[in-house]
C-alpha positions in Angstrom: -18.4 -8.7 -22.4 -16.2 -6.4 -20.5 -17.0 -5.9 -16.7 -15.3 -2.5 -16.9 -17.4 0.7 -17.0 -16.6 4.4 -16.4 -15.9 3.6 -12.6 -13.9 0.4 -13.3 -11.1 1.2 -15.9 -8.6 -0.8 -17.9 -5.8 -2.6 -16.1 -2.9 -0.4 -15.2 0.6 -1.9 -16.5 3.9 -0.2 -16.6 6.7 -0.9 -19.2 10.0 -2.5 -18.3 13.3 -0.7 -18.4 16.8 -1.6 -17.6 18.7 0.0 -14.8 22.4 0.4 -13.8 23.9 -1.1 -10.7 24.9 1.8 -8.8 22.7 3.4 -6.0 22.2 6.9 -4.3 22.8 7.1 -0.7 19.6 8.1 1.1 15.7 7.9 1.1 13.4 10.7 0.4 10.1 10.8 2.3 7.2 12.7 0.8 4.0 13.4 2.6 1.3 14.1 -0.1 -2.1 14.4 1.6 -5.0 13.2 -0.4 -4.1 12.1 -3.9 -6.4 10.4 -6.5 -5.2 6.8 -7.1 -4.4 7.2 -10.7 -2.4 10.2 -10.1 -0.5 8.4 -7.4 0.1 5.5 -9.7 1.4 7.8 -12.4 3.8 9.5 -9.9 5.1 6.1 -8.7 5.8 5.2 -12.4 7.8 8.4 -12.9 9.7 7.8 -9.7 10.3 4.2 -10.5 11.8 5.1 -13.9 14.0 7.8 -12.2 15.1 5.3 -9.5 15.8 2.6 -12.2 18.1 5.3 -13.8 19.7 6.2 -10.4 18.5 9.8 -10.9 16.8 9.9 -7.5 17.3 8.2 -4.2 15.0 5.5 -2.6 11.7 7.3 -1.9 8.7 6.7 0.4 5.3 8.2 -0.4 2.8 8.7 2.3 -0.6 9.7 1.2 -4.5 9.1 1.4 -6.8 8.2 -1.4 -10.3 9.1 -2.2 -12.8 6.1 -2.1 -11.2 3.6 -4.4 -11.4 -0.2 -5.0 -8.3 -1.7 -6.4 -8.2 -5.4 -8.0 -4.8 -6.8 -8.0 -3.4 -9.6 -10.1 -5.0 -12.4 -7.9 -8.3 -10.6 -8.0 -11.4 -10.7 -9.9 -14.2 -8.0 -10.5 -16.7 -10.5 -8.9 -15.1 -9.6 -5.7 -16.5 -6.2 -6.0 -20.2 -6.4 -5.1 -21.4 -3.1 -6.5 -22.6 -2.6 -10.0 -21.1 0.2 -12.2 -24.2 2.3 -11.5 -23.8 1.8 -7.7 -20.0 2.5 -7.7 -20.9 5.8 -9.6 -23.7 6.9 -7.3 -21.2 6.2 -4.4 -18.4 8.1 -6.1 -16.2 5.1 -5.7 -13.4 4.5 -8.4 -12.7 0.8 -9.2 -9.4 0.0 -10.9 -7.4 -3.2 -12.0 -3.8 -2.7 -11.1 -0.5 -4.7 -11.4 0.3 -5.2 -7.8 0.1 -8.6 -6.0 -3.0 -9.6 -4.1 -6.8 -9.5 -4.7 -9.3 -6.6 -4.0 -8.8 -3.9 -1.3 -10.3 -0.7 -0.4 -8.5 2.7 -0.2 -10.1 5.8 1.2 -9.9 8.8 3.6 -8.4 7.9 7.0 -6.3 5.3 5.6 -2.6 5.9 5.6 -1.1 4.6 2.3 2.7 4.0 1.9 4.4 3.5 -1.5 8.1 2.8 -1.2 10.1 3.2 -4.5 13.2 1.2 -3.4 16.1 -0.4 -5.3 16.3 -4.0 -3.9 19.2 -4.9 -6.1 19.7 -7.3 -8.9 18.5 -10.4 -6.9 15.7 -9.0 -4.7 14.5 -10.9 -1.8 10.7 -10.1 -2.1 9.8 -12.3 0.9 12.1 -10.5 3.2 11.0 -7.1 1.9 7.3 -7.9 2.7 8.2 -9.4 6.1 10.1 -6.1 6.9 7.1 -3.9 5.8 5.0 -6.0 8.1 7.4 -5.7 10.8 7.6 -2.0 10.5 3.8 -1.7 10.7 3.6 -4.0 13.7 6.0 -1.6 15.5 4.0 1.4 14.5 0.8 -0.2 16.1 2.8 -1.2 19.2 3.8 2.5 19.6 0.2 3.2 19.9 -0.5 0.4 22.4 -2.0 -1.9 19.8 -0.9 -5.6 19.8 -0.8 -6.7 16.3 1.0 -9.4 14.4 1.2 -11.7 11.4 -1.4 -14.6 10.6 0.2 -17.7 9.2 -0.5 -18.2 5.5 -1.5 -14.6 4.9 0.2 -11.3 4.0 -0.4 -8.1 5.9 -0.9 -7.2 9.6 -3.5 -8.6 11.8 -5.2 -8.4 15.0 -6.6 -11.9 15.7 -8.6 -12.7 12.6 -9.0 -9.0 11.6 -6.6 -7.2 9.1 -5.5 -3.9 10.1 -2.9 -3.2 7.3 -3.0 -4.7 3.8 0.3 -5.1 1.8 0.5 -5.6 -1.9 3.6 -4.9 -3.9 5.3 -5.1 -7.2 9.0 -5.6 -7.9 10.2 -5.0 -11.5 14.0 -5.2 -12.2 14.6 -4.7 -8.5 12.4 -1.7 -8.2 9.5 -1.7 -5.9 6.1 0.1 -6.4 2.7 -0.2 -4.6 3.1 -0.9 -0.8 0.9 -0.9 2.3 -2.5 0.4 3.5 -2.8 1.0 7.2 -6.5 1.6 8.5 -6.3 4.7 10.9 -9.7 6.1 10.9 -11.0 4.4 8.0 -14.7 3.9 7.4 -14.7 0.1 7.5 -18.2 -0.1 6.1 -16.6 0.3 2.6 -15.0 -3.1 2.9 -18.6 -4.5 3.1 -19.1 -4.2 -0.7 -16.0 -6.3 -1.5 -14.4 -9.6 -0.6 -11.3 -8.0 1.2 -8.1 -9.6 -0.3 -10.2 -12.4 -1.6 -10.5 -13.9 2.0 -14.1 -14.9 2.9 -13.7 -15.7 6.5 -11.6 -12.8 7.9 -12.6 -9.3 8.8 -11.0 -5.8 9.1 -10.3 -3.3 11.8 -8.7 0.0 12.4 -6.6 1.9 14.8 -9.6 4.1 15.8 -11.7 0.9 16.6 -8.9 -0.7 18.6 -8.2 2.5 20.5 -11.7 3.9 20.7 -10.3 7.3 19.7 -9.1 8.7 16.4 -5.2 9.0 16.3 -3.8 12.0 14.5 -2.7 11.0 11.0 0.5 13.1 11.3 1.5 11.0 14.5 0.9 7.8 12.6 3.0 9.1 9.7 5.7 10.0 12.0 5.9 6.5 13.5 5.8 5.0 10.1 8.8 6.9 9.0 10.7 6.1 12.3 10.1 2.4 11.8 10.6 2.4 8.1 14.0 3.6 8.9 14.5 0.7 11.5 12.8 -2.2 9.7 12.9 -1.6 5.9 16.1 0.6 5.6 18.2 -2.6 5.6 21.9 -3.1 5.0 22.2 -2.2 1.3 18.9 -0.4 1.6 19.9 3.1 3.1 18.2 4.8 6.1 15.2 7.1 5.6 15.2 10.8 6.4 12.8 13.6 6.2 14.0 16.9 4.9 
């Protein structure tokens, strides 16, 4: 019997495409506001196909989602503790997606970044993940928050609490999915899932650490700055905002 109902729909998977070896010379940063998850995923797919065809430069999408649980390739519906009726009552969408990782929550007050990058023919995915983590650690440092990595786990942590989740997909050298940074996120929504499939760790947010709500635009600006410094590597051109 399927565990998917109207609020937990079929797995989202892209189709593979070949790509030329040449690359454009810059990175386009798009700030999109609040976007439903399925719409953002469709946009990622269109941009990934265009990037693969060398029709657009590397691109960084910055946005927020309405209340959504996503289940990655390592996840299971059992890690979402709400029934279909309970999800519907709370107006929470639940989706199975093709990124790495387990279950996570997206919602208002969480800054989500989707880099659509060409990492080349032999991508170093581990290096890419570490540089995403490094950029977010630098962002948090700008706000006076000391964060770091936790051995054996992906993401950005403050002691045993995750403040930023990372889950990516790299297909034919092109990246999709990305990171989710808890800015003013309602952390109670994580209580209905097993976040990232980790039973003995918690979550936190910038607002909780600072005892104030930082402006989302300021956080976006810091992300763009450190994306330029950490993720725009040699062979991965520097980001700019038009």
